[in-house]
C-alpha positions as CSV (number, residue, x, y, z in Angstrom):
1,M,0.1,0.2,-0.5
2,L,1.8,3.5,-1.0
3,L,0.3,5.5,1.4
4,E,0.4,2.9,4.8
5,G,0.7,4.4,8.0
6,K,0.0,8.2,6.8
7,N,-2.1,10.6,8.3
8,I,-4.4,12.4,6.0
9,V,-6.9,14.9,6.6
10,L,-10.1,15.8,3.9
11,T,-12.9,18.4,3.7
12,G,-15.7,18.5,1.6
13,A,-14.9,14.3,2.0
14,G,-18.5,13.5,2.3
15,R,-19.6,13.2,-1.5
16,G,-18.3,13.5,-5.1
17,I,-14.2,14.3,-5.4
18,G,-13.7,14.6,-1.6
19,K,-16.1,11.2,-1.0
20,H,-13.7,9.1,-3.2
21,V,-10.4,10.8,-2.8
22,A,-10.5,9.3,0.6
23,I,-11.6,5.6,-0.2
24,A,-8.4,6.1,-2.6
25,Y,-6.2,7.0,0.5
26,G,-7.8,4.3,2.7
27,K,-7.2,1.5,0.3
28,E,-3.9,2.7,-0.2
29,G,-3.5,2.5,4.1
30,A,-4.0,6.1,5.3
31,N,-5.6,7.2,8.1
32,L,-8.0,9.3,7.6
33,G,-9.4,13.0,9.1
34,L,-12.5,13.6,7.7
35,I,-14.3,17.1,7.2
36,A,-17.9,17.6,5.9
37,R,-21.0,19.0,7.2
38,T,-24.1,16.8,6.3
39,E,-23.1,13.6,9.0
40,S,-25.1,11.6,7.1
41,E,-23.2,11.6,4.1
42,L,-19.8,11.8,5.8
43,N,-20.9,8.3,7.6
44,D,-21.6,6.3,4.5
45,T,-18.1,7.9,3.3
46,K,-16.3,6.3,7.5
47,K,-18.7,3.1,5.9
48,E,-17.4,2.5,2.7
49,I,-13.7,2.7,3.5
50,E,-14.0,0.4,6.7
51,N,-15.5,-2.3,4.1
52,L,-12.1,-2.1,2.3
53,G,-11.2,-4.1,5.1
54,T,-7.7,-2.1,5.4
55,G,-8.2,-1.3,8.8
56,V,-7.3,2.0,8.3
57,R,-8.3,4.6,11.5
58,V,-11.2,6.9,9.8
59,I,-12.0,10.2,12.1
60,L,-14.9,12.3,11.5
61,Q,-15.5,15.8,12.0
62,F,-18.6,18.0,11.3
63,A,-17.5,21.4,10.2
64,D,-17.8,24.8,7.9
65,V,-14.8,25.9,6.2
66,T,-15.8,29.0,6.6
67,K,-15.8,29.0,10.3
68,Y,-12.1,29.0,11.5
69,E,-12.5,28.0,15.2
70,E,-14.7,24.9,14.6
71,M,-11.5,24.1,11.9
72,E,-9.2,24.4,14.8
73,Q,-10.9,22.6,17.0
74,A,-11.3,19.4,14.2
75,F,-7.7,19.9,13.8
76,K,-7.2,19.7,17.1
77,V,-8.8,16.3,17.2
78,F,-7.6,14.7,14.3
79,S,-4.0,15.7,16.3
80,E,-5.3,13.5,19.5
81,E,-6.7,10.4,17.7
82,L,-4.1,10.1,14.5
83,G,-0.8,12.0,15.5
84,L,1.1,14.6,13.4
85,I,-0.3,15.1,10.1
86,N,1.0,14.1,6.6
87,G,-1.1,15.9,4.3
88,V,-4.2,18.0,3.9
89,V,-6.5,18.0,0.7
90,A,-8.7,21.5,0.8
91,N,-11.5,20.3,-1.1
92,A,-14.4,21.5,0.0
93,G,-16.0,23.7,-2.8
94,T,-19.4,25.6,-4.2
95,S,-20.3,27.2,-6.9
96,R,-23.5,28.8,-8.5
97,M,-24.2,29.8,-12.5
98,G,-26.1,33.0,-12.8
99,T,-25.6,36.3,-14.9
100,S,-23.1,38.4,-13.7
101,H,-25.5,42.1,-13.2
102,E,-28.0,39.6,-11.8
103,F,-26.3,38.0,-9.2
104,D,-27.1,37.4,-5.9
105,S,-24.0,39.6,-3.9
106,K,-24.5,37.3,-0.8
107,T,-24.2,34.0,-2.5
108,F,-20.7,35.5,-4.5
109,D,-19.3,35.9,-0.6
110,N,-20.3,32.6,0.4
111,I,-18.9,31.1,-2.7
112,L,-15.4,32.8,-1.9
113,K,-16.0,32.3,1.5
114,V,-15.6,28.5,0.6
115,N,-14.0,28.2,-1.4
116,V,-10.9,30.4,-0.9
117,L,-11.4,31.6,3.2
118,G,-12.0,28.0,3.1
119,V,-8.5,26.9,2.1
120,F,-7.0,29.2,4.2
121,N,-8.7,28.1,7.3
122,T,-8.1,25.0,6.0
123,F,-4.2,25.5,6.2
124,K,-4.1,27.9,9.6
125,A,-5.5,25.3,11.2
126,A,-3.6,22.1,10.1
127,Y,-0.4,24.3,10.4
128,P,1.0,23.5,13.8
129,Y,-0.4,19.2,13.2
130,L,1.7,18.7,10.0
131,K,4.7,16.3,10.2
132,K,7.5,19.3,9.2
133,D,10.6,18.1,10.6
134,D,11.9,15.5,7.6
135,K,12.8,17.1,4.4
136,K,12.6,13.7,3.0
137,D,9.2,13.1,4.3
138,K,7.6,16.5,3.3
139,A,4.2,17.4,4.8
140,R,1.9,18.1,1.6
141,F,-1.3,21.0,1.3
142,L,-3.2,20.0,-1.5
143,I,-5.8,22.0,-3.2
144,T,-9.1,21.4,-5.5
145,G,-8.6,24.2,-7.7
146,S,-10.2,23.7,-11.5
147,A,-9.9,24.5,-14.9
148,A,-11.8,27.6,-14.5
149,Y,-8.3,29.1,-14.0
150,I,-7.3,27.8,-17.9
151,S,-10.1,28.4,-19.4
152,S,-12.7,31.0,-17.7
153,M,-16.7,30.3,-17.6
154,P,-19.2,32.4,-18.7
155,K,-22.0,32.6,-16.1
156,F,-19.3,31.7,-13.4
157,A,-17.7,34.9,-12.4
158,A,-17.8,34.2,-8.4
159,Y,-16.5,30.3,-9.5
160,T,-14.0,31.6,-11.8
161,A,-13.0,34.3,-9.3
162,S,-12.5,31.9,-6.7
163,K,-10.3,29.3,-8.7
164,Y,-7.7,32.7,-10.0
165,A,-7.5,33.1,-5.7
166,T,-6.6,29.3,-4.8
167,V,-3.7,30.1,-7.3
168,G,-2.6,33.3,-6.1
169,L,-3.2,32.1,-2.7
170,Q,-0.9,29.3,-3.1
171,K,1.9,30.6,-4.8
172,A,2.2,33.2,-2.0
173,L,2.3,30.0,0.6
174,A,4.9,28.1,-0.8
175,L,6.7,31.2,-1.3
176,E,6.2,32.0,2.4
177,Y,7.2,28.3,3.8
178,K,9.9,27.5,0.9
179,K,12.4,26.9,4.9
180,E,10.3,24.7,5.9
181,N,8.8,21.1,4.4
182,I,5.6,21.5,3.4
183,T,5.0,21.5,-0.4
184,F,1.7,23.2,-1.7
185,N,0.0,21.9,-5.0
186,Q,-3.2,22.2,-6.7
187,I,-4.9,19.9,-9.2
188,L,-7.4,21.8,-11.6
189,P,-9.9,19.2,-12.5
190,T,-12.1,20.0,-16.2
191,M,-15.9,18.7,-15.3
192,V,-16.6,16.4,-12.8
193,D,-20.2,14.8,-12.4
194,T,-20.8,15.8,-8.6
195,R,-23.4,17.7,-7.4
196,L,-21.3,20.7,-7.6
197,L,-22.1,20.6,-12.0
198,R,-24.6,17.9,-11.9
199,G,-27.2,19.0,-9.1
200,K,-29.3,15.8,-8.0
201,R,-28.2,14.2,-11.0
202,A,-24.6,13.0,-10.4
203,G,-24.2,9.8,-10.4
204,D,-27.2,8.8,-12.3
205,G,-25.4,7.0,-15.2
206,N,-26.5,9.7,-17.8
207,K,-23.1,11.9,-17.4
208,P,-22.3,13.7,-21.3
209,D,-18.8,12.0,-22.4
210,N,-16.7,14.7,-21.4
211,V,-17.7,15.0,-17.9
212,M,-14.7,12.9,-15.6
213,N,-16.2,10.6,-13.1
214,P,-15.0,11.8,-9.5
215,W,-12.9,8.7,-8.9
216,D,-11.0,9.3,-12.7
217,L,-8.8,12.1,-9.9
218,N,-8.2,8.9,-7.9
219,D,-4.4,8.5,-9.6
220,Y,-3.5,12.6,-9.3
221,Y,-4.4,12.9,-5.2
222,V,-3.0,9.5,-4.9
223,F,0.5,10.4,-6.4
224,I,0.8,14.0,-4.6
225,M,0.7,11.9,-1.4
226,T,3.5,9.5,-2.2
227,E,7.1,10.1,-1.7
228,K,7.6,10.6,-5.5
229,A,6.3,13.3,-4.9
230,N,8.4,14.9,-2.6
231,K,10.2,17.1,-4.7
232,V,6.7,18.0,-6.7
233,N,5.9,21.7,-5.2
234,D,3.8,24.2,-5.9
235,Q,2.8,22.8,-9.4
236,L,-0.7,23.6,-11.1
237,I,-2.0,20.2,-12.4
238,V,-4.2,19.9,-15.0
239,T,-5.7,17.1,-15.5
240,S,-6.9,17.4,-19.4
241,D,-3.4,17.5,-20.3
242,F,-2.6,14.3,-18.4
243,E,-5.9,12.5,-19.4
244,E,-4.4,12.5,-22.6
245,I,-1.3,11.5,-21.7
246,K,-3.1,7.9,-20.9
247,K,-3.8,7.9,-23.7
248,I,-0.5,8.4,-25.5
249,L,0.5,6.1,-23.1
250,K,-2.1,3.0,-24.3
251,E,-0.4,3.8,-28.4
252,T,3.5,3.9,-27.2
253,P,5.7,1.2,-27.6
254,S,7.1,-0.3,-24.6
255,E,10.4,0.7,-25.1
256,N,9.6,4.3,-25.7
257,K,8.1,4.5,-22.6
258,K,10.8,3.6,-20.0
259,D,11.0,6.6,-18.0
260,W,10.0,9.9,-18.3
261,N,13.2,11.0,-20.7
262,T,12.4,8.4,-23.2
263,F,9.1,9.3,-23.3
264,K,9.6,12.7,-23.6
265,E,10.6,12.3,-26.6
266,V,7.2,10.7,-28.0
267,L,5.2,13.4,-26.4
268,Q,7.7,16.1,-28.6
269,V,6.1,14.8,-31.4
270,K,3.0,13.6,-31.1
271,A,1.8,16.6,-28.0
272,P,4.2,19.4,-28.0
273,K,1.9,21.4,-25.9
274,I,1.2,19.4,-23.6
275,L,4.8,18.2,-23.4
276,E,5.2,21.9,-22.7
277,N,2.7,22.2,-19.5
278,V,4.0,18.8,-18.0
279,R,7.7,19.5,-18.1
280,K,8.2,20.1,-14.5
281,L,6.0,16.8,-13.3
282,G,7.7,14.4,-15.1
283,K,7.6,12.3,-11.8
284,L,3.6,12.1,-12.2
285,V,3.9,11.1,-15.8
286,E,6.5,7.8,-14.1
287,Y,3.3,7.3,-11.6
288,L,0.2,7.2,-14.3
289,M,3.0,4.3,-16.5
290,L,3.4,2.3,-13.8
291,K,-0.1,2.4,-13.2
292,E,-0.7,1.4,-16.7
293,N,1.3,-2.0,-15.9
């Protein structure tokens, strides 16, 4: 198991991306601290992890990421129950579609609070309990961002603004804490079949072909928590690039994908723009090669 003995905390773990990442972490042997506001959903996540039979510990805390006092208390409990924290995923998010000049200001404010202040509160609450004593096994702080940072969306002004903000926040934190053993990274998915995108229809089996399943993202979240990602810092992982790389890997003869250096030559011919985008993430490409095998 790739994450055996690690202690990882996730926000927004009751459904969607957070739920499936939590299950993936549990499958890989990580002990988990899970945060959400809805008790029934979080209990369901815990039950699915326990049914894996990996024997990991799962501690639940019901908290609102926009309220620092609740997050502070949640991490205090996680520390007491699990010990020092190896990784944190700031995943909780919200969105709402609407014509900007008619958009409700309170809704706009709430989106920014959940998506930006929530990430800040998560880091601030986690910081005292992060395991920062080993440069060979750094603490990981991972943010769920969005491809809205790459391609802005009309009628999603608040959501798009919030995802630009998390990129700025990450860059500031990475600079501020560069002398401490913490890495900061962000995963930028395209459209995913969650309630954030499709409301109550999410998971009905009728998603459009261009919409990802939440579990399609697990590889990216697991990779960041592994030893292979120890030197990956202040990176934006644009999942659409790596989904294309997965397709190219399947079509590439084994002798041309022995490692990142050999596969770079393939990408240079087939997808030079993607190569430029992922040049600093060769370890992730190699991880996907291993998964393919």
